[in-house]
N, C-alpha and C positions, 0 to 999 in steps of 0.2 A: 576134252571138243573130240564132236562126237563122230557119226558116220558124215562119209563123202564119197560122192562117185568118182570111181576112177575117171571120168572122163575130164575131171579138171586136171588139168597140169601143174603137178606139184612145187613146182623149181621156185600214165601220160608228160606356075609359079606366079602364084598372087606375089606381087611385090609390092612394099607399100611406096608411096612415093617421098624419097629421101635417101639417106646414105645407108639402111637399115632394110634389108629383105626377108619376106618373113614367107618360108616355102610352106604352101598350106599340102600336106603328103595326104591322103588318104588316112593312115594313122593319127596325126596329127589334127586333121579335121574330127575324125573320132573322137578324141579327148575332148577336143573344145565342144564337141556336142553333148559329151557326157557332163564335162564341167557346168555346163546350161543347165543341163536336165536335173543336177543334183540343185542346183540353186534354185530353181521352179520348183524342185519337189515332188518332180515326175519323171518318166521314163517310157517313150514309145517303143512299147514291143509287141511285137506281132505275136499272135495266137499260138500257143504251145501246139504242137503236135502231140498227141497222145501214145503213149508208149507204154509198153508191157514193164509192172515194177519186179524187182528181181525177186520181190516174196509171193506174186500171184501170177507171174508168167506161165508156171507149168500148170495153172488151171485154163489159162487161155485157149482158144483155137490158134493153130498153126495156119498161119497162111502158106508162105512158103518154107519158112526155118525158122525154127525157135531155139534159141538157144539152148534154154531149161528143157528142150523137148527132144533132144537130138534121137533120130533114129538107129535102132539097133538093139541087140542085147544091152543090159547093163548090169551091172556088180556093184556092192556095197561094201567099204572097206571102214573098217574102227580103226582111227587114228588119235592117241594121245601123244600132244607135244607139249613138251616146257618150253623148247628152244626155237629159233627160227632165225632168218637171214633176212637181210634188206626190209625191213619192216617200217612203215610209216607212224609216225606217233603224233600225238594231240592230246593237250590236256583240258579239260573243261573249263570255264572260266573262274569257277567258283574253286578251283583246285582238288576238286573230290574225284574224278575221274580220270581214267587214261583211255584213248579209242584208240586202237589199231589193226593193222591187216597183217593176215598170216592164211598163205596158200589158199590166197584169193576171197577170203572172207572177212568179215569185219568182227572186230573183238571190243566188249569195254570190260574194263576192272576197276577196282579201287585203287586211288593214289598207292593205299598202304600195303597193296598185297591183296591176292585173294584168288577165288574163281572167277577165269575170265568168262563174260555171257557172250553168246553167239548173237549180232545183230542181224545178221544174213546167213543164208544157209542155203544155197544152191547151187549148180552148174555154173553160172554166170559170175564173171569174175569180178572181185569188187577190192578196191584198193586207195589209198592216199584220202583216208577220210580226216574231217576238219569240223572241230565244232564251229557254230552258227557265234556272233559274239553275247548272243544272251543266254549260250548252252541247251537251246532248246530244240536244235536240228542239227543235223551232222550232213556236210556235203561230200561227196565222195564220187569215184571213178566205176563203171559198171558198164558190160559188155550185154548186158540183157536184152539190149535193143537190137543187138546185132553189131554193133560198134562202139568204142570206148567214148560215152559220154560223161556229163557232169549229170548227176542224180543227187536228190535232196530224200532226207526222211526225217521223220521224228527221231530224238536223240534215244527213244527206247526201240526204234529199230520198224515202227511202224510207218504207212503212208510214203512208200518209198516212191518217186514219181522224177521223171529226167527232166532236167529244164532245160540241156540243148539236145538237137536232134542229127549232128552230123552223121554224114554216111559216106564220108569220103577223107577230109580234115578232119580227123579224131583227136579229142581231147583227154587231157592231164590235166595233172598238178592243181587242183582247185584252191583257192583262198577268198575267203570272205572279205566283203567290204567292209569295214566299221559300222555304215547305217545296217548292217543287214538285208539289203534290199537288192544286195548285187554279188556274184560270183567272178572271181578274174581266173582265168585258167590258161594252160598252153594250148595252141591250137598246132598240130602238125603238118607239115607240108614237103610234099617229095616232088622230084622232077625227075630227072634220069638216075639217080639212085635211090635208095629206099632210105638211106641215111636221112636225109631230108634237112630242113632247118623246123623253127618253129618262131610265133608270134604270141602274144598275150591278148587275148579278147576279153569281154566283159559281158555277161549275164545277166538280166534282170530275173527274178526269183519264179516271176510270172513265166519262164520262157521268154521264144523268140528268136533270131536271129543272130543275135549279139552284135556289141559295137568292138569293132578293132582300135584298139590303144598302142600297138608300135608294130613298126615293119620286120620281118625278116632281113639278116644282114646280106645274103643270099641263098642260095636252094642247097648250100652245103656244110654252112658253117650254124649251128646249133645256138638255139637261144629260148630260154625257160626258165623254171625254177622260180614261177613270181611270189611275191609278197608286198602286200600291203602296210604303209605304216598306220602305228594306232588311229593316226586323226584324219586318217583317209589322203591325204595330200599328193605322199608318193607312191611309185610302185619302183619295186626292187627285183632286178632279175640278174642271171649271169647269163653270159654272152661268151664261145671262142671267140677271141680274139688273137690267133695266131695269125700272120700274115698268109696273104693269098687266099683264093677263093674255094679251094678244094679240101674237101677232109681229107687227113692222113692218120693213120695210126701211130705211125712213128714220130710222136710229137715230145720236145723234150719238157718234160716235169720237172725238172729242177729251175725253168725259166717260165715265162707267165703263159698259160693257154687259156684259162677263162678270166674274164674280168666279172665284177659285178657292178651292175650300172643303177643310178637312180634319174630315174623319170619325174617331171612334174605333171600331176595332173589336171592341174589349171589351164597352163599354156601347150603340153606336149614335149618341150624340151627336154633332151635327158644330158648326162652327164656321165665318165667314167667314176665311180664312186670307191671302190675297194678295189687295188691293183697292186703288181708285184711279182718278183720271185715265188713260185710255188702255187700262184693261180688264186683265186675267191672264188668260192662256191657256195649255193646255197643259202642266200640271204636271211635272217630270221630277226625283225626286230622284237626287242623287248616288250613286254606289256606295256612298260609307262613312256616307252619313246625313247629310252636316254642312251639305249645301246643297238648295236645290230650286230648279231651271231652270227658268223660266217665260218667255212674250210677252206684250210690253207693245207699244202702239201710243204712238210718242215722238212730240211735236210743239214743232216749235222754226221758229229763222230761217230752217232748210231746208226745210220743211214737213214733211208726217208720216211716220214712220219706223215698220217694225216693227221691234223689238229682243229680242235676246236677253239676258234679266236672270238674275241669280244673289241668292236670300235665302239669308242666315247662318240656320240654325236655331236656333243659339246665341244670337246678337244681336238678331235679327231686321233685321237690316241688309239693305235692298234695294239692288241698282246694276246697271248695265247692263254685261255682258259684250262683246257686239257688236253692231254696226250694223248688218252685212249682210245683214238678213235682209229676204229680199220681202215682199209686202203679206200680212197675214193675213186671214180670211174673217168678221172678229167681225160687220159689218153683214147679212151673208147668211147662206145656207142652211149647218149646220153639222151634219149626222146623221154623216157619217162624221170631223168633228172640223175644230174650227178655224184648225188647222194642221199639216202632217205630223208624224209621230212620231220622235222623236230621242232618243238614248241618251248617258248618261253615260259617257264610256269610261275602262275600268278602268287603263288605260295615265295618268299623270297628265297634268294640265293637259291635255288634249285632250274637246271633245265634239262627236259627229258629227251630222250633221243631212244631211237632202235639202233641199237649197234650190232653193224655189221662184222662176221668174222666168219674166217676158215672153217672152224668148226661147230660154229654154230652162233646166236646171238639171242640176246635177252633184252626186255627194256629197262633202261637203268636211269638213274637220279645221278648227274652230275653235280657236286657243288663248285658253284659258282665263287671265283675270288672276292674278299672282302672288298675290293675297290669297287665293284658293280653288283652291291646289294640286291638291285629291282630286277634282275635275271634270271 
């Protein structure tokens, strides 16, 4: 992994006549509109606003500010790394490649190991890559246009383009709809505090202003980490479910901080889906739709451990799959997620993840228990 600009820091009521009332909120109206659009195989998207791509922004003329053309003197440093921290990982649908973020760039490498190839290489910060359902494109977050937006590029790193153009309510954590035509992402909202909260919005691959899928709980309790079921019926997300309306740092991690919710995208209704002591974060459906992987904090005689769990979606049974995870961020600020993204591998019995560690991290393949052969 070669030259890198030092500029980059190295550390996203209408009530029916009768007893049952159905509240039509803006988010629910958005879900209903999306469901109708899917049924009609069309989506009304506004014409996208062109933005400089991460690969070509350096050659574009600067208007007021160009992320890839900062003023001042520049220096180049050689960086050779073999480990990283807080890395989001995804696996190609054919199970042959891994894409990950490191130091603000995106890389791809064979599942079996080898040299990582840079897909992006600029001053702009790119993160949280996700393969499209057909494996031909990668969605990711980039600030090349001046703020964090959702971008898409070919799987080989060419033809990068922005599909969202937010300049204030910035975006992160993109996930593909199974149709390959839409991308859901978390939009960040702030009020009187910078910590803020989140909502999940849906964007057409051709661009546009997006469609709101749910509503933030308030201006300080976070919501994020979206995931879509393989059949496109459900949206999963994590939400700070502690009492009160204000964000607090001194939350009790042995109790319940975050819950995972499941939202029906046909009518907009949602339900608490994974709850209980130790919380539940980073929902990740298995490719076959039989399991939901998630992160939970366990406490036993050895102390508090962040643990990978699986939930059998047929029986509802929840069980630990691996205890080798490093600490999550449930007590802290979680705008870009409470834990890095992972992916259930198409290869049986594997789950890939970026393992956060205090002394460095690497990309790992964890064997799933035999009782869950498809995760």
